[in-house]
N, C-alpha and C positions, 0 to 999 in steps of 0.2 A: 738193358733191352735196347736194341738198335733198329731203327726204321731205315731201310735203304730203298730209295727210288731214284734210279739213274739210268740214262741211255748210254752212259760210258764217258770216256774222256782219256786224258793222258795216262799211260800206264805208270809213269814215274810218280804222279800225284796219288793215284789210287793205291799204289804199293806203300808209299810213305804213310798214308792215313791208315791203311790196313795194319801195317806193322806197329804203328803207335797204339792202336786199339788193342792189338793182341798182346803187346808188352805191358799194357796198363791194367787190363782186367783179366781175372782168372776165368770168369764165366760170362759168356756173351750169348744172348739169344737174339738172332737177327730175324726181323719181320720183312717179308717181301710181298706186299699186297698186290703190286702191279708188275714193275719191271726193274731188274737189276742186271743190266747188260754190260758186256765187255768189262771195263774197269769197275763197274758196279758189281759185277759178279765176284771180282777179287775182294771187294769189301764184304760181300755176303759170306765169303769163305771164312771170315774171321769168326763166324758163329759156331759155338759148340753145338748149337741147334739152329737150323734154318727153318723158319715157319713159312709155309707156302699154302696157297689155296688154288682154286680152279683156274683163275686168271693170272697166277703168278708166273714169272718168267725169269730164268737166268739165261746166259748165252755162252757159247764157246769163248775161249780166251786165246785164240790164235792172233798173234800180232798182225797189225796192218803195216804194209811196207809200200814205199813209193815205187811206182812203175810208170815211167814216162811222165805225163802230166796228171796222172791219176793215182789212186791208192788201191792196192789189192792185198789179199791175205798172203802172209808169208808162206802159208801152206801151198797156195797156188803156184808160187814161184818154185818151191821145192819140188812139187809134183810135176810141174811142166819140165823141169830139168831131168827128173828121173824118167819121164815119158820119152823125151828126146834121146836120152842115153840108151834106153831099151831098143830104140829103132836100129841101133848099130850093133846089137848083140850078135846078129847072124849075117852081117854084111860089112865088108870093108868100106871105109870112107870113100875111097876112089870109085867104088862100084855102086855107091848109094844113089838113089834118085835125087834130082835137083831139089824136090820139096823137102827131103830129109836134111840136106845140107843147108837149105834156106832157114829151116827151123833151128838148126844147131847154131847158125851164125847169129841168131837173135838172142841166144842165151848170154847173159852178161854175168861174168864170173863174180864181180863185186856184189851185184844184186843177190846172187845165189848165196854167197857167203854171208851177207847181212841177214838174209831170210833165215838161214840155219841158226845163226847166232841169236836172232830175236826170239825164235821159238824156244831155243834152249834156255835163254835167260828167263822167259816167262814161266817155263816149267820150274826153274829154280825158285822164283818168287812164290809160286803156288806151294811148292814143297815146304818152304820156310814157314809160310802162314799156317799150313795144315799141321806141320810138326809141332808148332807152338800151341796148336789147338788140340793136341792129344791123339792125333791119328798116328798109326804105326808107320814106320819107314816104307814098308811094302805098300800100304794103302796110299801114302803120299805119292809114291812113284807111279802107281797105277792111275790114280785120279788125275794127277798133273798131266800125264801123257795123253789120257783120253780127252781131257777137256781142252787141251791145246791142239791135238792132232787128230782127234777121233770124230769130227763132225764135217758135214759136207760144205757148209758155208759159215761165215761169221755171223750171219743173221738167223741161224737155226734156233728155234725155240727149245729151250730146256725146261720142260714143265716139271711138275712135282714127281711124276713117275720116272722120267728120264734122270732127274737129279738123284733119285734113290738108286737107280741102276748104276750111276757113276760111283756109288759108294759113299755119298754124302749123308750126313746125319740130318735128314729132313723130317720135319714134324708137320702133320696136318693142322691147319688153322683151328680145327674144332677142339684141339687140346688147349687152346688159349683163347676162348670165346670173348672174354672181356677185353683183353689186351688187343686182340685183332680188331674188334669194333672201334676201340679208341684210336688205334693207329690208322685205320681207314678214314676216320673223320679228320684226323690230323693231316693226312696226305691230301684229302680233298680240299683242305683250306689252302695249302701251299703249292699244290701240284702245278698250277698254271702261272705261278709267279717266277719269272726267269731270274737267274742270278749268275754271277761270274765267280762265285766263291763257294767253297765247302762250308756248310753250316752244321756244326755239331751241337745239339742241345741235349742237356742231361738233367736228371732229377735225382737227388739223393733222398731216399725215403726217410720219413721221420723215425722209423724203427731202427735204421742204421745209425742215425744221429744219436738216438737214445742209447743204443748199444755202445757207441763210442764214448758217450759220457759216463756210462757205467764202468767201462774199462779204465777210464782215467781215474775214477774214484777208487 
């Protein structure tokens, strides 16, 4: 059982933790009492089951790319390029208005290429995690595409209903009342304590220990 509460972080870090979890455990139940956004969503996708409640939130996994002095969604760069390209569908460049040409001149080929590559790589990461999770190839393709490219902004809230529509195996918290209550108390204790490290805490139940001892005998 894994409690995830995260506003996000570096994709590389989230991917490595998610992959390590998925390669280590056969069955993972992820609890998201509050927020698992951006890189936190990638961690949540390790769950064979994702337990969510009324205030639970996942988020899109569209990569964030540098643009000037700021950061924008890679989708925004790709969409902007496609928008400008469509302006010239019915008009030659030499006949286009100045505003069209000015927009086209602002398009940076390197930024566009990086945005495409980042989105494609994120879809690969998601498909890998979901395939190890037991989803079919068709489900992996559909979910990864929608979660990377199918939302309006990086901050859009994916609640329990939207998560189900994505095709994720989401379970209402009422199916795990005891565990949900426990994890909410645990989260309340640590939620406001800032840290610069991933902390993974685990418990091996006494039943599993006893079973192991019996197998040795």
